PDB file of N, H, CA, C and O in Angstrom:
ATOM      1  N   VAL A   1       0.528  -1.425   0.245  1.00  0.00           N
ATOM      2  CA  VAL A   1       0.096   0.371   0.120  1.00  0.00           C
ATOM      3  C   VAL A   1       0.818   1.234  -0.240  1.00  0.00           C
ATOM      4  O   VAL A   1       1.780   1.170   0.527  1.00  0.00           O
ATOM      5  N   VAL A   2       1.060   2.438  -1.303  1.00  0.00           N
ATOM      6  H   VAL A   2       0.279   2.490  -1.926  1.00  0.00           H
ATOM      7  CA  VAL A   2       1.057   3.636  -0.960  1.00  0.00           C
ATOM      8  C   VAL A   2       0.338   4.494  -0.607  1.00  0.00           C
ATOM      9  O   VAL A   2      -0.513   5.167  -1.189  1.00  0.00           O
ATOM     10  N   GLY A   3       0.757   4.454   0.527  1.00  0.00           N
ATOM     11  H   GLY A   3       1.448   3.907   0.999  1.00  0.00           H
ATOM     12  CA  GLY A   3      -0.104   6.403   1.230  1.00  0.00           C
ATOM     13  C   GLY A   3       0.398   7.414  -0.117  1.00  0.00           C
ATOM     14  O   GLY A   3       1.374   7.310  -0.859  1.00  0.00           O
ATOM     15  N   MET A   4      -0.914   8.595  -0.067  1.00  0.00           N
ATOM     16  H   MET A   4      -1.707   8.679   0.536  1.00  0.00           H
ATOM     17  CA  MET A   4      -0.384  10.103  -0.660  1.00  0.00           C
ATOM     18  C   MET A   4       0.036  10.742  -0.287  1.00  0.00           C
ATOM     19  O   MET A   4       0.923  11.232  -0.988  1.00  0.00           O
ATOM     20  N   SER A   5      -0.088  11.123   0.587  1.00  0.00           N
ATOM     21  H   SER A   5      -0.808  10.726   1.155  1.00  0.00           H
ATOM     22  CA  SER A   5      -0.361  11.668   2.279  1.00  0.00           C
ATOM     23  C   SER A   5      -0.544  12.388   3.295  1.00  0.00           C
ATOM     24  O   SER A   5      -0.741  13.573   3.561  1.00  0.00           O
ATOM     25  N   THR A   6      -0.439  11.421   3.805  1.00  0.00           N
ATOM     26  H   THR A   6      -0.279  10.458   3.588  1.00  0.00           H
ATOM     27  CA  THR A   6      -0.972  11.169   5.449  1.00  0.00           C
ATOM     28  C   THR A   6      -0.195  11.276   5.968  1.00  0.00           C
ATOM     29  O   THR A   6      -0.290  11.841   7.058  1.00  0.00           O
ATOM     30  N   ILE A   7       1.425  10.652   5.359  1.00  0.00           N
ATOM     31  H   ILE A   7       1.502  10.193   4.474  1.00  0.00           H
ATOM     32  CA  ILE A   7       2.242  10.965   6.855  1.00  0.00           C
ATOM     33  C   ILE A   7       2.509  12.751   7.021  1.00  0.00           C
ATOM     34  O   ILE A   7       2.246  13.431   8.013  1.00  0.00           O
ATOM     35  N   PRO A   8       2.961  13.098   6.037  1.00  0.00           N
ATOM     36  CA  PRO A   8       2.606  14.917   5.842  1.00  0.00           C
ATOM     37  C   PRO A   8       2.453  15.027   7.020  1.00  0.00           C
ATOM     38  O   PRO A   8       3.241  15.125   7.961  1.00  0.00           O
ATOM     39  N   GLU A   9       0.242  14.988   6.847  1.00  0.00           N
ATOM     40  H   GLU A   9      -0.398  14.909   6.083  1.00  0.00           H
ATOM     41  CA  GLU A   9      -0.442  15.613   7.392  1.00  0.00           C
ATOM     42  C   GLU A   9      -0.643  15.293   9.276  1.00  0.00           C
ATOM     43  O   GLU A   9      -0.970  16.054  10.187  1.00  0.00           O
ATOM     44  N   VAL A  10      -0.140  13.296   9.252  1.00  0.00           N
ATOM     45  H   VAL A  10       0.125  12.678   8.512  1.00  0.00           H
ATOM     46  CA  VAL A  10       0.188  13.455  10.637  1.00  0.00           C
ATOM     47  C   VAL A  10       1.311  13.872  11.560  1.00  0.00           C
ATOM     48  O   VAL A  10       1.471  13.629  12.756  1.00  0.00           O
ATOM     49  N   ILE A  11       2.114  14.623  10.627  1.00  0.00           N
ATOM     50  H   ILE A  11       1.983  14.820   9.655  1.00  0.00           H
ATOM     51  CA  ILE A  11       3.994  15.375  11.461  1.00  0.00           C
ATOM     52  C   ILE A  11       3.227  16.559  11.604  1.00  0.00           C
ATOM     53  O   ILE A  11       3.587  17.424  12.403  1.00  0.00           O
ATOM     54  N   ALA A  12       2.205  16.690  10.912  1.00  0.00           N
ATOM     55  H   ALA A  12       1.912  15.988  10.263  1.00  0.00           H
ATOM     56  CA  ALA A  12       2.237  18.464  10.777  1.00  0.00           C
ATOM     57  C   ALA A  12       0.944  18.502  12.284  1.00  0.00           C
ATOM     58  O   ALA A  12       1.287  19.221  13.223  1.00  0.00           O
ATOM     59  N   ALA A  13      -0.253  17.843  12.407  1.00  0.00           N
ATOM     60  H   ALA A  13      -0.532  17.259  11.645  1.00  0.00           H
ATOM     61  CA  ALA A  13      -0.945  17.419  13.425  1.00  0.00           C
ATOM     62  C   ALA A  13      -0.060  16.780  14.179  1.00  0.00           C
ATOM     63  O   ALA A  13      -0.462  15.627  14.022  1.00  0.00           O
ATOM     64  N   ASN A  14       0.719  16.713  14.778  1.00  0.00           N
ATOM     65  H   ASN A  14       1.046  17.650  14.904  1.00  0.00           H
ATOM     66  CA  ASN A  14       1.284  16.204  15.703  1.00  0.00           C
ATOM     67  C   ASN A  14       2.304  17.662  16.256  1.00  0.00           C
ATOM     68  O   ASN A  14       2.315  18.146  17.388  1.00  0.00           O
ATOM     69  N   HIS A  15       2.851  17.974  15.421  1.00  0.00           N
ATOM     70  H   HIS A  15       2.842  17.581  14.502  1.00  0.00           H
ATOM     71  CA  HIS A  15       3.760  19.574  15.633  1.00  0.00           C
ATOM     72  C   HIS A  15       2.621  20.391  16.131  1.00  0.00           C
ATOM     73  O   HIS A  15       2.752  21.288  16.964  1.00  0.00           O
ATOM     74  N   ALA A  16       1.760  20.122  15.711  1.00  0.00           N
ATOM     75  H   ALA A  16       1.653  19.393  15.035  1.00  0.00           H
ATOM     76  CA  ALA A  16       0.661  20.941  16.535  1.00  0.00           C
ATOM     77  C   ALA A  16       0.080  21.143  17.643  1.00  0.00           C
ATOM     78  O   ALA A  16      -0.551  22.168  17.902  1.00  0.00           O
ATOM     79  N   GLY A  17       0.343  19.531  18.925  1.00  0.00           N
ATOM     80  H   GLY A  17       0.856  18.698  18.715  1.00  0.00           H
ATOM     81  CA  GLY A  17      -0.382  19.222  19.449  1.00  0.00           C
ATOM     82  C   GLY A  17      -1.799  18.210  19.146  1.00  0.00           C
ATOM     83  O   GLY A  17      -2.467  18.157  20.179  1.00  0.00           O
ATOM     84  N   LEU A  18      -2.123  17.792  18.558  1.00  0.00           N
ATOM     85  H   LEU A  18      -1.581  17.835  17.719  1.00  0.00           H
ATOM     86  CA  LEU A  18      -3.455  17.624  17.787  1.00  0.00           C
ATOM     87  C   LEU A  18      -3.194  15.997  18.034  1.00  0.00           C
ATOM     88  O   LEU A  18      -2.029  15.603  18.080  1.00  0.00           O
ATOM     89  N   ARG A  19      -3.994  15.319  18.148  1.00  0.00           N
ATOM     90  H   ARG A  19      -4.940  15.639  18.111  1.00  0.00           H
ATOM     91  CA  ARG A  19      -4.578  14.382  18.443  1.00  0.00           C
ATOM     92  C   ARG A  19      -5.346  13.581  16.692  1.00  0.00           C
ATOM     93  O   ARG A  19      -6.491  13.663  16.246  1.00  0.00           O
ATOM     94  N   VAL A  20      -3.978  12.803  16.067  1.00  0.00           N
ATOM     95  H   VAL A  20      -3.048  12.738  16.428  1.00  0.00           H
ATOM     96  CA  VAL A  20      -4.624  11.759  15.045  1.00  0.00           C
ATOM     97  C   VAL A  20      -5.097  10.581  15.154  1.00  0.00           C
ATOM     98  O   VAL A  20      -4.598   9.773  15.938  1.00  0.00           O
ATOM     99  N   LEU A  21      -6.325  10.240  14.245  1.00  0.00           N
ATOM    100  H   LEU A  21      -6.730  10.896  13.608  1.00  0.00           H
ATOM    101  CA  LEU A  21      -6.937   9.184  14.036  1.00  0.00           C
ATOM    102  C   LEU A  21      -7.182   8.853  12.436  1.00  0.00           C
ATOM    103  O   LEU A  21      -8.116   9.262  11.747  1.00  0.00           O
ATOM    104  N   GLY A  22      -5.880   7.840  11.957  1.00  0.00           N
ATOM    105  H   GLY A  22      -5.121   7.508  12.517  1.00  0.00           H
ATOM    106  CA  GLY A  22      -5.298   8.364  10.283  1.00  0.00           C
ATOM    107  C   GLY A  22      -6.444   6.543  10.173  1.00  0.00           C
ATOM    108  O   GLY A  22      -6.331   5.623  10.983  1.00  0.00           O
ATOM    109  N   ILE A  23      -7.465   6.556   8.883  1.00  0.00           N
ATOM    110  H   ILE A  23      -7.556   7.302   8.224  1.00  0.00           H
ATOM    111  CA  ILE A  23      -8.109   5.727   8.313  1.00  0.00           C
ATOM    112  C   ILE A  23      -8.097   6.222   6.702  1.00  0.00           C
ATOM    113  O   ILE A  23      -8.328   7.315   6.184  1.00  0.00           O
ATOM    114  N   SER A  24      -7.771   5.093   6.228  1.00  0.00           N
ATOM    115  H   SER A  24      -7.583   4.205   6.649  1.00  0.00           H
ATOM    116  CA  SER A  24      -7.251   5.053   4.418  1.00  0.00           C
ATOM    117  C   SER A  24      -8.310   4.304   3.775  1.00  0.00           C
ATOM    118  O   SER A  24      -9.055   3.646   4.501  1.00  0.00           O
ATOM    119  N   VAL A  25      -8.531   4.304   2.225  1.00  0.00           N
ATOM    120  H   VAL A  25      -7.925   4.839   1.635  1.00  0.00           H
ATOM    121  CA  VAL A  25      -8.948   3.587   1.558  1.00  0.00           C
ATOM    122  C   VAL A  25      -8.063   2.945   0.569  1.00  0.00           C
ATOM    123  O   VAL A  25      -7.693   3.685  -0.343  1.00  0.00           O
ATOM    124  N   VAL A  26      -7.780   2.120   0.558  1.00  0.00           N
ATOM    125  H   VAL A  26      -8.081   1.519   1.299  1.00  0.00           H
ATOM    126  CA  VAL A  26      -6.815   1.997  -0.870  1.00  0.00           C
ATOM    127  C   VAL A  26      -7.935   1.799  -2.144  1.00  0.00           C
ATOM    128  O   VAL A  26      -8.865   0.993  -2.161  1.00  0.00           O
ATOM    129  N   THR A  27      -7.722   2.361  -2.752  1.00  0.00           N
ATOM    130  H   THR A  27      -6.966   3.017  -2.737  1.00  0.00           H
ATOM    131  CA  THR A  27      -8.480   2.732  -4.226  1.00  0.00           C
ATOM    132  C   THR A  27      -7.608   2.059  -5.211  1.00  0.00           C
ATOM    133  O   THR A  27      -8.126   1.313  -6.042  1.00  0.00           O
ATOM    134  N   ASP A  28      -6.806   2.182  -5.201  1.00  0.00           N
ATOM    135  H   ASP A  28      -6.385   2.787  -4.525  1.00  0.00           H
ATOM    136  CA  ASP A  28      -5.896   1.072  -6.556  1.00  0.00           C
ATOM    137  C   ASP A  28      -4.998   1.285  -6.407  1.00  0.00           C
ATOM    138  O   ASP A  28      -4.467   2.355  -6.109  1.00  0.00           O
ATOM    139  N   GLU A  29      -4.301  -0.425  -6.707  1.00  0.00           N
ATOM    140  H   GLU A  29      -4.733  -1.295  -6.949  1.00  0.00           H
ATOM    141  CA  GLU A  29      -3.535  -1.381  -7.187  1.00  0.00           C
ATOM    142  C   GLU A  29      -2.435  -0.897  -7.614  1.00  0.00           C
ATOM    143  O   GLU A  29      -2.468  -0.056  -8.512  1.00  0.00           O
ATOM    144  N   CYS A  30      -1.189  -1.333  -7.049  1.00  0.00           N
ATOM    145  H   CYS A  30      -1.162  -2.016  -6.319  1.00  0.00           H
ATOM    146  CA  CYS A  30       0.170  -0.986  -7.765  1.00  0.00           C
ATOM    147  C   CYS A  30       0.544  -1.993  -7.427  1.00  0.00           C
ATOM    148  O   CYS A  30       0.861  -2.022  -6.238  1.00  0.00           O
ATOM    149  N   PHE A  31       0.750  -3.593  -8.388  1.00  0.00           N
ATOM    150  H   PHE A  31       0.492  -3.570  -9.354  1.00  0.00           H
ATOM    151  CA  PHE A  31       1.871  -4.740  -7.707  1.00  0.00           C
ATOM    152  C   PHE A  31       2.902  -4.120  -8.552  1.00  0.00           C
ATOM    153  O   PHE A  31       2.404  -3.285  -9.307  1.00  0.00           O
ATOM    154  N   PRO A  32       4.479  -4.283  -8.705  1.00  0.00           N
ATOM    155  CA  PRO A  32       5.214  -4.348  -8.855  1.00  0.00           C
ATOM    156  C   PRO A  32       5.292  -4.621 -10.681  1.00  0.00           C
ATOM    157  O   PRO A  32       5.723  -4.063 -11.690  1.00  0.00           O
ATOM    158  N   ASP A  33       4.416  -6.111 -10.188  1.00  0.00           N
ATOM    159  H   ASP A  33       4.065  -6.564  -9.369  1.00  0.00           H
ATOM    160  CA  ASP A  33       5.081  -7.493 -11.312  1.00  0.00           C
ATOM    161  C   ASP A  33       3.917  -6.679 -12.524  1.00  0.00           C
ATOM    162  O   ASP A  33       4.293  -6.929 -13.670  1.00  0.00           O
ATOM    163  N   ALA A  34       2.638  -5.796 -12.490  1.00  0.00           N
ATOM    164  H   ALA A  34       2.333  -5.593 -11.560  1.00  0.00           H
ATOM    165  CA  ALA A  34       1.510  -5.798 -12.895  1.00  0.00           C
ATOM    166  C   ALA A  34       1.492  -3.888 -13.096  1.00  0.00           C
ATOM    167  O   ALA A  34       0.607  -3.140 -12.682  1.00  0.00           O
ATOM    168  N   LEU A  35       2.498  -3.572 -13.695  1.00  0.00           N
ATOM    169  H   LEU A  35       3.217  -4.180 -14.032  1.00  0.00           H
ATOM    170  CA  LEU A  35       1.664  -1.775 -13.388  1.00  0.00           C
ATOM    171  C   LEU A  35       1.136  -1.211 -14.778  1.00  0.00           C
ATOM    172  O   LEU A  35       1.499  -1.485 -15.921  1.00  0.00           O
ATOM    173  N   LYS A  36       0.056  -0.239 -14.263  1.00  0.00           N
ATOM    174  H   LYS A  36      -0.239  -0.016 -13.333  1.00  0.00           H
ATOM    175  CA  LYS A  36      -1.086  -0.295 -14.983  1.00  0.00           C
ATOM    176  C   LYS A  36      -1.399   1.440 -14.563  1.00  0.00           C
ATOM    177  O   LYS A  36      -0.991   1.770 -13.450  1.00  0.00           O
ATOM    178  N   PRO A  37      -2.015   2.400 -15.309  1.00  0.00           N
ATOM    179  CA  PRO A  37      -2.183   3.467 -15.497  1.00  0.00           C
ATOM    180  C   PRO A  37      -2.990   3.911 -14.517  1.00  0.00           C
ATOM    181  O   PRO A  37      -3.801   3.019 -14.268  1.00  0.00           O
ATOM    182  N   ALA A  38      -3.163   4.858 -13.837  1.00  0.00           N
ATOM    183  H   ALA A  38      -2.504   5.583 -14.039  1.00  0.00           H
ATOM    184  CA  ALA A  38      -4.801   4.881 -12.889  1.00  0.00           C
ATOM    185  C   ALA A  38      -5.835   5.411 -13.528  1.00  0.00           C
ATOM    186  O   ALA A  38      -5.983   6.609 -13.771  1.00  0.00           O
ATOM    187  N   LYS A  39      -6.436   4.687 -13.761  1.00  0.00           N
ATOM    188  H   LYS A  39      -6.316   3.714 -13.563  1.00  0.00           H
ATOM    189  CA  LYS A  39      -7.170   5.660 -14.431  1.00  0.00           C
ATOM    190  C   LYS A  39      -8.629   6.523 -13.387  1.00  0.00           C
ATOM    191  O   LYS A  39      -9.029   5.603 -12.674  1.00  0.00           O
ATOM    192  N   ILE A  40      -9.098   7.221 -13.207  1.00  0.00           N
ATOM    193  H   ILE A  40      -8.773   7.968 -13.786  1.00  0.00           H
ATOM    194  CA  ILE A  40      -9.581   8.351 -12.240  1.00  0.00           C
ATOM    195  C   ILE A  40     -10.800   7.808 -11.842  1.00  0.00           C
ATOM    196  O   ILE A  40     -11.050   7.573 -10.660  1.00  0.00           O
ATOM    197  N   GLU A  41     -11.476   7.621 -12.643  1.00  0.00           N
ATOM    198  H   GLU A  41     -11.272   7.812 -13.603  1.00  0.00           H
ATOM    199  CA  GLU A  41     -13.141   6.996 -12.684  1.00  0.00           C
ATOM    200  C   GLU A  41     -13.034   5.722 -12.346  1.00  0.00           C
ATOM    201  O   GLU A  41     -14.023   5.490 -11.651  1.00  0.00           O
ATOM    202  N   GLU A  42     -12.171   4.434 -12.478  1.00  0.00           N
ATOM    203  H   GLU A  42     -11.368   4.623 -13.043  1.00  0.00           H
ATOM    204  CA  GLU A  42     -12.035   3.905 -11.267  1.00  0.00           C
ATOM    205  C   GLU A  42     -11.321   3.838  -9.372  1.00  0.00           C
ATOM    206  O   GLU A  42     -11.242   3.147  -8.356  1.00  0.00           O
ATOM    207  N   ILE A  43     -10.934   5.244 -10.051  1.00  0.00           N
ATOM    208  H   ILE A  43     -10.998   5.805 -10.876  1.00  0.00           H
ATOM    209  CA  ILE A  43     -10.593   5.254  -8.018  1.00  0.00           C
ATOM    210  C   ILE A  43     -11.848   5.665  -7.595  1.00  0.00           C
ATOM    211  O   ILE A  43     -12.531   4.964  -6.849  1.00  0.00           O
ATOM    212  N   ILE A  44     -12.325   7.102  -8.147  1.00  0.00           N
ATOM    213  H   ILE A  44     -11.770   7.673  -8.752  1.00  0.00           H
ATOM    214  CA  ILE A  44     -13.425   7.778  -8.134  1.00  0.00           C
ATOM    215  C   ILE A  44     -15.027   6.007  -7.978  1.00  0.00           C
ATOM    216  O   ILE A  44     -15.343   5.746  -6.817  1.00  0.00           O
ATOM    217  N   GLU A  45     -15.306   5.662  -8.427  1.00  0.00           N
ATOM    218  H   GLU A  45     -15.049   5.874  -9.370  1.00  0.00           H
ATOM    219  CA  GLU A  45     -16.553   4.724  -8.546  1.00  0.00           C
ATOM    220  C   GLU A  45     -15.255   3.929  -6.656  1.00  0.00           C
ATOM    221  O   GLU A  45     -15.542   4.181  -5.486  1.00  0.00           O
ATOM    222  N   THR A  46     -13.928   2.999  -7.167  1.00  0.00           N
ATOM    223  H   THR A  46     -13.695   2.795  -8.118  1.00  0.00           H
ATOM    224  CA  THR A  46     -13.651   2.602  -5.706  1.00  0.00           C
ATOM    225  C   THR A  46     -14.488   3.382  -4.306  1.00  0.00           C
ATOM    226  O   THR A  46     -15.483   3.028  -3.673  1.00  0.00           O
ATOM    227  N   ALA A  47     -13.713   4.412  -4.197  1.00  0.00           N
ATOM    228  H   ALA A  47     -12.905   4.700  -4.711  1.00  0.00           H
ATOM    229  CA  ALA A  47     -14.017   5.135  -2.718  1.00  0.00           C
ATOM    230  C   ALA A  47     -15.590   5.713  -3.215  1.00  0.00           C
ATOM    231  O   ALA A  47     -16.014   6.537  -2.404  1.00  0.00           O
ATOM    232  N   GLY A  48     -16.218   5.541  -3.984  1.00  0.00           N
ATOM    233  H   GLY A  48     -15.873   4.872  -4.642  1.00  0.00           H
ATOM    234  CA  GLY A  48     -17.545   5.615  -3.896  1.00  0.00           C
ATOM    235  C   GLY A  48     -18.336   4.251  -2.849  1.00  0.00           C
ATOM    236  O   GLY A  48     -18.930   4.403  -1.781  1.00  0.00           O
ATOM    237  N   LYS A  49     -18.093   3.034  -3.563  1.00  0.00           N
ATOM    238  H   LYS A  49     -17.610   2.910  -4.430  1.00  0.00           H
ATOM    239  CA  LYS A  49     -18.045   2.093  -2.732  1.00  0.00           C
ATOM    240  C   LYS A  49     -17.928   2.635  -1.372  1.00  0.00           C
ATOM    241  O   LYS A  49     -18.886   3.254  -0.908  1.00  0.00           O
ATOM    242  N   ALA A  50     -16.649   2.437  -0.546  1.00  0.00           N
ATOM    243  H   ALA A  50     -15.871   1.934  -0.923  1.00  0.00           H
ATOM    244  CA  ALA A  50     -16.569   2.944   0.455  1.00  0.00           C
ATOM    245  C   ALA A  50     -17.104   3.907   1.090  1.00  0.00           C
ATOM    246  O   ALA A  50     -16.912   4.048   2.298  1.00  0.00           O
ATOM    247  N   GLU A  51     -17.758   4.613   0.476  1.00  0.00           N
ATOM    248  H   GLU A  51     -17.914   4.499  -0.505  1.00  0.00           H
ATOM    249  CA  GLU A  51     -17.923   5.829   1.559  1.00  0.00           C
ATOM    250  C   GLU A  51     -18.851   5.357   2.276  1.00  0.00           C
ATOM    251  O   GLU A  51     -18.552   5.641   3.436  1.00  0.00           O
ATOM    252  N   PRO A  52     -20.242   4.545   2.244  1.00  0.00           N
ATOM    253  CA  PRO A  52     -20.897   4.103   3.164  1.00  0.00           C
ATOM    254  C   PRO A  52     -20.152   3.229   3.989  1.00  0.00           C
ATOM    255  O   PRO A  52     -20.596   2.115   3.712  1.00  0.00           O
ATOM    256  N   LYS A  53     -19.042   3.071   5.068  1.00  0.00           N
ATOM    257  H   LYS A  53     -18.681   3.977   5.293  1.00  0.00           H
ATOM    258  CA  LYS A  53     -18.600   1.825   4.825  1.00  0.00           C
ATOM    259  C   LYS A  53     -17.865   3.426   6.394  1.00  0.00           C
ATOM    260  O   LYS A  53     -17.981   3.452   7.619  1.00  0.00           O
ATOM    261  N   LEU A  54     -17.270   4.310   5.495  1.00  0.00           N
ATOM    262  H   LEU A  54     -17.176   4.289   4.500  1.00  0.00           H
ATOM    263  CA  LEU A  54     -16.267   5.676   5.795  1.00  0.00           C
ATOM    264  C   LEU A  54     -17.337   5.960   7.066  1.00  0.00           C
ATOM    265  O   LEU A  54     -17.345   5.562   8.231  1.00  0.00           O
ATOM    266  N   THR A  55     -18.350   6.948   6.196  1.00  0.00           N
ATOM    267  H   THR A  55     -18.344   7.271   5.250  1.00  0.00           H
ATOM    268  CA  THR A  55     -19.612   7.249   6.820  1.00  0.00           C
ATOM    269  C   THR A  55     -19.850   6.630   8.193  1.00  0.00           C
ATOM    270  O   THR A  55     -19.470   7.238   9.195  1.00  0.00           O
ATOM    271  N   TYR A  56     -20.573   5.232   8.304  1.00  0.00           N
ATOM    272  H   TYR A  56     -20.882   4.738   7.490  1.00  0.00           H
ATOM    273  CA  TYR A  56     -20.364   4.635   9.279  1.00  0.00           C
ATOM    274  C   TYR A  56     -19.265   4.756  10.701  1.00  0.00           C
ATOM    275  O   TYR A  56     -19.383   4.817  11.925  1.00  0.00           O
ATOM    276  N   ILE A  57     -18.221   4.748   9.737  1.00  0.00           N
ATOM    277  H   ILE A  57     -18.125   4.699   8.742  1.00  0.00           H
ATOM    278  CA  ILE A  57     -16.827   4.488  11.353  1.00  0.00           C
ATOM    279  C   ILE A  57     -16.967   6.140  10.916  1.00  0.00           C
ATOM    280  O   ILE A  57     -16.340   6.647  11.847  1.00  0.00           O
ATOM    281  N   MET A  58     -17.246   6.852  10.380  1.00  0.00           N
ATOM    282  H   MET A  58     -17.755   6.441   9.624  1.00  0.00           H
ATOM    283  CA  MET A  58     -16.719   8.192  10.908  1.00  0.00           C
ATOM    284  C   MET A  58     -18.252   8.362  12.436  1.00  0.00           C
ATOM    285  O   MET A  58     -18.446   8.023  13.603  1.00  0.00           O
ATOM    286  N   LYS A  59     -18.670   8.819  11.743  1.00  0.00           N
ATOM    287  H   LYS A  59     -18.512   9.094  10.795  1.00  0.00           H
ATOM    288  CA  LYS A  59     -20.164   8.542  12.612  1.00  0.00           C
ATOM    289  C   LYS A  59     -19.955   8.376  14.494  1.00  0.00           C
ATOM    290  O   LYS A  59     -19.995   9.110  15.482  1.00  0.00           O
ATOM    291  N   THR A  60     -19.670   6.598  14.092  1.00  0.00           N
ATOM    292  H   THR A  60     -19.638   6.002  13.289  1.00  0.00           H
ATOM    293  CA  THR A  60     -19.647   6.151  15.143  1.00  0.00           C
ATOM    294  C   THR A  60     -18.378   6.806  15.922  1.00  0.00           C
ATOM    295  O   THR A  60     -18.589   7.167  17.079  1.00  0.00           O
ATOM    296  N   VAL A  61     -17.329   6.953  15.485  1.00  0.00           N
ATOM    297  H   VAL A  61     -17.157   6.660  14.544  1.00  0.00           H
ATOM    298  CA  VAL A  61     -16.124   7.104  16.311  1.00  0.00           C
ATOM    299  C   VAL A  61     -16.488   8.463  16.781  1.00  0.00           C
ATOM    300  O   VAL A  61     -15.995   8.748  17.873  1.00  0.00           O
ATOM    301  N   ILE A  62     -17.390   9.572  16.107  1.00  0.00           N
ATOM    302  H   ILE A  62     -17.791   9.340  15.220  1.00  0.00           H
ATOM    303  CA  ILE A  62     -17.284  11.105  16.214  1.00  0.00           C
ATOM    304  C   ILE A  62     -18.463  10.666  18.034  1.00  0.00           C
ATOM    305  O   ILE A  62     -18.315  10.851  19.242  1.00  0.00           O
ATOM    306  N   GLU A  63     -19.382  10.124  17.239  1.00  0.00           N
ATOM    307  H   GLU A  63     -19.502   9.974  16.257  1.00  0.00           H
ATOM    308  CA  GLU A  63     -20.746   9.774  18.456  1.00  0.00           C
ATOM    309  C   GLU A  63     -19.507   9.588  20.061  1.00  0.00           C
ATOM    310  O   GLU A  63     -19.816  10.233  21.063  1.00  0.00           O
ATOM    311  N   ARG A  64     -18.582   8.950  20.088  1.00  0.00           N
ATOM    312  H   ARG A  64     -18.331   8.427  19.273  1.00  0.00           H
ATOM    313  CA  ARG A  64     -17.796   7.885  21.477  1.00  0.00           C
ATOM    314  C   ARG A  64     -16.969   9.132  21.754  1.00  0.00           C
ATOM    315  O   ARG A  64     -16.620   9.104  22.934  1.00  0.00           O
ATOM    316  N   LEU A  65     -16.354  10.617  20.894  1.00  0.00           N
ATOM    317  H   LEU A  65     -16.638  10.640  19.935  1.00  0.00           H
ATOM    318  CA  LEU A  65     -15.375  11.119  21.375  1.00  0.00           C
ATOM    319  C   LEU A  65     -16.668  11.595  23.175  1.00  0.00           C
ATOM    320  O   LEU A  65     -16.187  12.183  24.143  1.00  0.00           O
TER     321      LEU A  65
END
């Protein structure tokens, strides 16, 4: 799994004294032996499929704070 920007954001939040919870969705496969160009339509579709579960997770976490 290759992250796009989580680490810099976590470092900045930590520097500001903020607590962090990282949640990610893998939207694109990147196998070294089978590289292919990413298709934005497929990435958006995959992210959309994850949205209901992410919404549930976020609501549950926020309610428990």
